[in-house]
PLY file of the C-alpha trace (Angstrom):
ply
format ascii 1.0
element vertex 153
property float x
property float y
property float z
element edge 152
property int vertex1
property int vertex2
end_header
17.19 23.13 -25.35
15.64 26.50 -25.56
12.29 25.26 -26.89
12.01 23.48 -24.19
12.97 25.43 -21.40
10.33 28.07 -22.80
7.54 25.33 -22.96
8.61 24.64 -19.49
7.76 28.05 -18.14
4.88 28.55 -19.82
3.91 25.14 -18.09
4.69 26.19 -14.42
3.12 30.02 -15.61
-0.35 28.09 -16.37
-0.25 26.12 -13.06
0.89 29.03 -10.63
-2.47 31.27 -12.58
-5.08 28.78 -13.11
-7.33 31.58 -13.97
-5.40 33.01 -16.26
-4.80 29.93 -18.19
-8.61 29.44 -18.43
-9.20 32.68 -19.91
-6.69 32.04 -22.75
-8.08 31.11 -26.29
-4.65 29.21 -26.92
-6.09 26.11 -24.41
-9.37 26.55 -27.09
-7.25 25.88 -29.69
-5.03 23.10 -28.37
-7.31 20.05 -27.12
-4.14 17.90 -28.46
-0.56 18.02 -27.67
0.49 16.65 -31.11
-1.90 18.90 -33.34
-0.73 22.03 -30.85
0.57 24.25 -33.26
0.22 28.41 -32.39
0.23 30.74 -35.22
2.91 33.36 -34.75
1.20 36.57 -34.02
2.43 39.48 -36.17
3.70 41.98 -33.64
4.78 39.47 -31.23
8.76 38.91 -31.24
8.35 35.76 -28.94
5.70 33.77 -30.71
7.81 34.45 -34.36
10.91 33.21 -32.21
8.97 30.34 -30.56
7.62 29.35 -34.25
11.22 29.39 -36.00
12.41 27.20 -33.02
9.79 24.43 -33.52
10.47 24.76 -37.41
14.13 24.54 -36.78
14.01 21.48 -34.24
11.77 19.15 -36.31
13.24 15.68 -37.84
13.26 16.57 -40.90
15.13 19.54 -40.82
17.68 18.89 -38.17
18.13 15.41 -41.01
18.20 18.03 -43.97
21.26 19.81 -42.47
23.09 16.86 -41.24
22.79 15.70 -44.43
24.12 19.03 -45.97
26.94 18.81 -43.78
28.08 15.31 -44.39
27.32 16.10 -48.06
30.02 19.16 -47.52
32.56 17.21 -45.63
32.15 14.30 -48.60
33.21 17.08 -50.83
36.05 18.63 -49.08
37.17 14.63 -48.66
37.05 13.83 -52.18
39.01 17.24 -53.13
41.49 16.16 -50.73
42.30 12.81 -52.19
41.83 14.14 -55.78
44.70 16.61 -54.61
47.01 14.01 -53.30
46.37 11.13 -56.13
47.61 14.03 -58.47
51.17 14.86 -56.54
51.69 11.23 -55.96
51.20 11.09 -59.88
53.43 13.52 -60.32
55.93 12.77 -57.68
57.34 9.78 -59.90
58.18 12.19 -62.91
60.20 14.34 -59.65
62.11 11.60 -58.30
62.99 10.46 -61.33
64.57 13.94 -62.93
66.27 14.33 -59.80
67.73 10.44 -60.18
68.57 11.50 -64.00
70.15 14.60 -63.33
72.58 13.01 -60.20
73.52 10.20 -62.53
74.82 12.80 -65.09
76.58 15.02 -62.40
78.59 11.41 -61.45
78.99 10.34 -64.57
80.53 13.51 -65.64
82.64 13.81 -62.38
84.01 10.22 -63.02
85.35 11.15 -66.86
86.90 14.59 -65.48
90.19 13.81 -63.27
89.80 17.26 -61.24
87.00 16.65 -59.85
87.79 13.42 -58.46
90.96 15.01 -57.16
88.83 17.36 -55.58
86.46 15.16 -54.61
89.14 13.17 -52.99
90.51 16.53 -51.38
87.14 17.09 -49.44
86.76 13.12 -48.28
90.52 13.45 -47.23
89.98 16.67 -44.95
86.89 15.72 -43.72
88.91 12.86 -42.47
91.85 14.84 -40.78
88.93 17.38 -39.05
87.57 13.91 -37.46
90.78 12.82 -36.69
92.21 16.25 -34.84
88.29 16.27 -33.25
89.15 12.65 -31.55
92.36 13.88 -30.11
91.53 16.72 -28.84
88.60 14.82 -27.09
91.12 12.34 -26.19
93.74 14.86 -24.93
90.35 16.39 -22.62
89.28 13.56 -21.39
92.97 12.15 -20.17
93.42 15.98 -18.68
90.34 15.66 -16.87
90.41 11.76 -15.91
93.32 12.36 -13.37
91.39 15.70 -11.11
88.76 12.52 -11.36
90.72 9.64 -9.84
92.34 12.08 -7.39
88.95 12.60 -5.97
88.08 9.18 -5.97
90.65 8.41 -3.72
0 1
1 2
2 3
3 4
4 5
5 6
6 7
7 8
8 9
9 10
10 11
11 12
12 13
13 14
14 15
15 16
16 17
17 18
18 19
19 20
20 21
21 22
22 23
23 24
24 25
25 26
26 27
27 28
28 29
29 30
30 31
31 32
32 33
33 34
34 35
35 36
36 37
37 38
38 39
39 40
40 41
41 42
42 43
43 44
44 45
45 46
46 47
47 48
48 49
49 50
50 51
51 52
52 53
53 54
54 55
55 56
56 57
57 58
58 59
59 60
60 61
61 62
62 63
63 64
64 65
65 66
66 67
67 68
68 69
69 70
70 71
71 72
72 73
73 74
74 75
75 76
76 77
77 78
78 79
79 80
80 81
81 82
82 83
83 84
84 85
85 86
86 87
87 88
88 89
89 90
90 91
91 92
92 93
93 94
94 95
95 96
96 97
97 98
98 99
99 100
100 101
101 102
102 103
103 104
104 105
105 106
106 107
107 108
108 109
109 110
110 111
111 112
112 113
113 114
114 115
115 116
116 117
117 118
118 119
119 120
120 121
121 122
122 123
123 124
124 125
125 126
126 127
127 128
128 129
129 130
130 131
131 132
132 133
133 134
134 135
135 136
136 137
137 138
138 139
139 140
140 141
141 142
142 143
143 144
144 145
145 146
146 147
147 148
148 149
149 150
150 151
151 152
């Protein structure tokens, strides 16, 4: 975009100053637009900038950059896939270990009567807590119900 803007500015300047345009050596070198390439002057920063911009905007360079970016993305994608595959490969081992340890704890609990009694007590305590909470909610609901009925009448 910047190169196009520079070119447009140069064309406008040449059209505005026809006398200056005739005296430049650049017009002698550039007779055809396809072969028009100015060699960069040693001390002139603008001409070096223009040559760099034209080098960067060449289709071959752009294609090279895009292909490099695509290659990098493909490599990153492969690495991610590889890591995912490894984690999935190892995941079944962890699940198996968890299942085995759970089975072992169940077996030890089923053979030990004290542990069985503890589990039953915990279950009973949970049920009791739930029962009390339901009763409390029911009582609170009934307490508030008569107020609502009073307001409705």
